[in-house]
N, C-alpha and C positions, 0 to 999 in steps of 0.2 A: 605447394601450388595453392592450397586454400588460403594460406597467409598472404600470398601475393594478390589473389583475387580480392580478399578482404580489404586490402589496402585501398583498392579503387572504389569501394562501396562507401557512400556518404553515411555520416552518422544518421541514425533514425531521428525522426522529428521529436519523439518522446525523449530521447537522450539529449537532443539539442535544447529543448525547452526546459530541461532540468538544469541547464547551465546557470551560472550566476547572473541573474537578471539585472542586478545592479551594475555589473561590469558592462553588460551589453548596452544598457541605457546610457551609461557614461560614454561609451564609444560612439554611439549615435549622436549624442549631444556634442561630442568633440568634433565630429565632422561638420555639424552645423556652425559651430564657432569658427572652425578653420576656414570653411568656405566663405563665411561672412567676413572674416578678417582679410582674406585675399581680395574680396570684392571691394572693400573699403580702401585697401592699399592701391589697387589698380585704378580706382576712381581718382585718388589723390595724385597719382603720377600720370594720369591721362591715358591709361590703357583701357579704353572703354569696351572694346570687344572682349578683352579678358575679364573685365568687371562683369559684363553680361553673362559670360560663361560661369563665372564664380557664383553669381546671383542665382542662376538657374539650378546649379548644383545644390546651393543652400536651400532653395525652395523644395527641391526633390527630397532632401534629407528631412526637412521640417514636416512635409506631408507624410512621409513614411513613418516618422516618429509619432505623429498624431494618429495615423492609422493603427499603429501598434498599440497605442494607449487605449483606443476605442474598441478594437476587435480582439486584442490579445494575441494576434498572429505575429509572433516574434520572428518566425522563420522567414516569411515572405518579406517583411519589412527590412530585415537585415540583408537579405539577398539583393533587394532593390538598391539599398544604400551602398552596398559593396560594389555593385556594378557601376553605380554612379561615381564612386571614388576612383575606380579603375579608369573610366573614360575621362574623368576630370584631370587626373594626373598625367595621362597620355597627352591631352591637349596642352596642359601646363608645361610639360617637357618640350613639346614642339614650339610653343610660343617663347619660352624662356631661353631656349637654345643653350642650355648649360652655362649660362652667364651667372657670375657671382655665386658660384656653388649652388645654384638653384635645384640641381638634381638631388641634393641631399634630402629635399622634402619628400622624395618618392619612398623613403623608408617607412612613411606612414601607411603605405598600401599593405605590405605583408603584416605589419603589426595589427592594423585594424581588421584585415581579412581573417587572419587566423584566430585572433581573440574573439571576434564576433561570430564567426561562422563555424568554429571548430577546426581541428587540425587538418582534416581531409578537404573539406570544401574550401577552407581558407587557403590551403596550399594550391588548389586548382585555380582559384582566383589570382593568386600571386604568380603562378606560372603563366597564366593568360596575360597578365599585365607585363611581366618581364619579357615575354616573347616579343611583344610589340615594341616595348621600350628599347630592348637591346638592338632589335632590327633598325629602329629609327635612329638610335644613337650611332650605330655602325655606319648607316647610310650617310650621315652628316659629319663623318670624320674629316677634319681639316676645314670644316665649314662653320660649325657652331662656335660660339664664344669668340667671334671675330677671327676665326681660323685657328684658334689656339686649342681646339678640341682635337686631341691626337689619339692614335690607337692605344697608347699606354693608358690614357684616361679612360678609354672604353673598357679596357681590361680591368682596371681598378673598379669601375662601376659594376662589372659583371661579378667579380670576386666578392666585393663588399655586399652586394645585393644577395648573392647566393648564400654567403655565410650568415647574413642576418635572417634570411628566410628559414634556413636550416635551424638556427638557434631558436627562432620563434616556434617552429614545428616541434622541436624537442621539448621546449618548455611547456607547450600545450599538451603534448603527449604525457609528460610527467604529471601535469596537473590533472588530466583526465584519469590517469592511473590512481592518483591519490584520492580523487573524488570517488572512484569506483570502490577502492579499498574502504573508504569511510562509509559509503552506502552499504557495503557488504557487512561491515562491522555493526552498523546500526540495525540492519536486518537480522543479524544473528542475535543481537541484544534484545530486539523485540520478540524474536522467537523464543529466546531463553525466558523472558518475562512471561510470555504466554504459557510456556510449558510449566513454569513455576506456579502460575495462577491456576492452571488446569489441575496440577497435582494437589494444590491446596484445597480444591473443591471437589476432588474425585476420590472415591474409595479405591485404594490401591489393589485390593483383591478382586473386586467384581467389576470395576470400571464404571459403576453407577456414581451419580452425584452423592455427596456425603451430607451429613447433618449441617455442616457449615453453609453449604450451598442452599439447603432448604431454608435456613434462617434468612439468607439473603434474598431468596426468590419469593417467599410467601407474601411479602408486602407488595412486590411488583405485580404478582399475579392477582392479588386481591384488588389492586387498583385497576388492572386490566378488566377483571370480571365486572367491577362496578361500572366502568366506563362503557362496556359493551352490553351491559344488562344480562350477565350470564350467571349461572350457578357455579359455585366453586366447591368441588367435591374432594375431600381428603380421606385417604384410607391408610390404615396400618396393617401390614401383613406380618404374621409371626409363624415361623416353622414349628410345628407341634413336636414336643419332646425332643428338641434339638440337642439339649444337653445329654440326654440318653444316647442319642445318635453318635455324638462325639466320643462318649465313653465306650461305646460298643465298637465303632468302626475306626476310631482315631481321628485326630484333627486334620490330617492331610485329606482324608476322604470327606471330612466335614467341609473343608474349604472348597473342594470340587463340587460338592452339593450346593453350597452357597452361590457359586458361579453359575450353576445350571438354573437355579431359581432366578437369579438376576437376569439371565438371558431371556427367560420367559417373560419377565416384567418388561424388559426392553423391547421385545418383539410385540407384546400385547398392547402396551401403552406407548405409542410412537407418534402421535400427532405433534405438530410444532409447539403448541402451547401446553402440552402435557409433560409432566416430569415424574421420574421415579428416583427414589433415593434408597441408600442403605443407611438406616439410622444408627445401626450398631449391632454387633452380635448377629442373631438370627432374625432381626427385625428390619423390615423394609417399609417404605411408604411411597405414596404417589399423590399427585395433585392433577385434577382434570377439570378443565373449564368446559361447560356445555350449556345448552339451553333446554335440555330435557334430562332432569335429574334421575327419573325412573330408568331410562335407558342406560344412563351412566352406572347406576347401581347394578343393573343386570350385567353390564360389561365387566365391571370389576369382579362381580361374584363368580364369573366364569373361571377366574384364576384358580379357584379351589379344585375344580375338576381337571383343568389343564395340568396343574402340577401333580395331582395324584396319578394322572394318566402317563406321566413320565416313567412310572413304575420303578422309582428309585427305592431299592430295598431298605426297609427300616424295621428290623426284627425287634428292636428295643421299644417300639411304639406300643402304647396301650390301646390304640383304637384301630390300627390297620397294619398290614404287612408292608405297606409302602409309605413313602414320605407324604405327609399332608400339611396343610396350612390352615390357619384361622385368620379371618379378616374382619376388621372393624371399619365401618364406613360412616362418614358424616358429611352433610351438605348444608351450606348456608348460601343465602342470596344477599347480594350487596354487602359482602364482607367489608367492614370498615373499622380500622383501629386495632391496636394490639389486643384489646380485650376480646373482640370477636375472633381474632386469630387464635388466641389461647383457648377460647371456647371450642373452636373447630377441632383443635388437637385433642382437647379434653373429651369431647363427644366421641371422636373416633377411637380413642383409647378405651373409653368406657364400653363402647360397642364391641371392641376386641375382647375385653375382659368377659363380657356377656357371652360371646361366641365360645370362648374357652370353657366357661362355666357350664354351658349347656351341652358340652360334649366334644368340642373342637371339630376340625375338618369341615368348617362352614363359614359363611360370611353373614354378618348382621349389620343392619343399618340403624344408626342411632335414632331413637325416638325423640330425642331432645332437639335435633337439628331440623 
């Protein structure tokens, strides 16, 4: 039942507008050329009323094309032109009265309607057109074409038109399916590329960004800090006596502890322009942009107490029964150029060394920055 109901639902505008715009534009131009050609022919043979109808249809198509070019509203433009085509060929069939195989021109209707509007809307336009055409052609059996239009001719018209419309519908359905498969394949490829990129810049154990991402982001963040007149603070966090921890508790427990520390960093440093990284081993880092460096220093320094309060047992530590960290902090204003970037890292590393040398389980701010 759902499939039956889905058949009667027109394509979404977003799906329609994703169709091949070149083909749609070509189809609109084809209607302009065709109507103009009919107008010229009818003028030459003295069919002035027909020429007027042809000219009006050509003008409608031209205006719709111009409207589409200016507004980008492909859907409305195509609907107007398709209705114009339906009306035109019904009038054309009535005037020509099936003389000189003129009804063969009506094959243009389902071709244009389905290609331009999509399979469902195009099929509805085709059914609308053929409902009136078949009724008209049946009504004038033994009248059209100088009385030579017979019931067998009407049957041929119905069969040929039905088969053509069905073929166009199947063709468009296959084309839509191929386009959907292509879009799905492209989406999967984009997702695969994004996943690979994410893996290349993410530490697989902790889920934090890695050293490679730090190298990529530091220049961008320094430019952002300079443009917005902000301080850029960089800190390095090192787990105290982590080698002893691994030796005492094992590497599996050590990995679990690294994940816990990473989670603390992620939760504590979480603004949009702030980033935390795992540089390697037990060493982590973070970048914070702010306009108040003292408050930033205090914010980073809170990490020592937060991590110690996790109460992660560390009997191999020489300073505490629980896991502790040491932090080195450096801040620069208007960071510009690789030299200053290197200095920022150097100052933070120097502050970290000083924190360890002075007893660990503390944070120190570089006096050089």
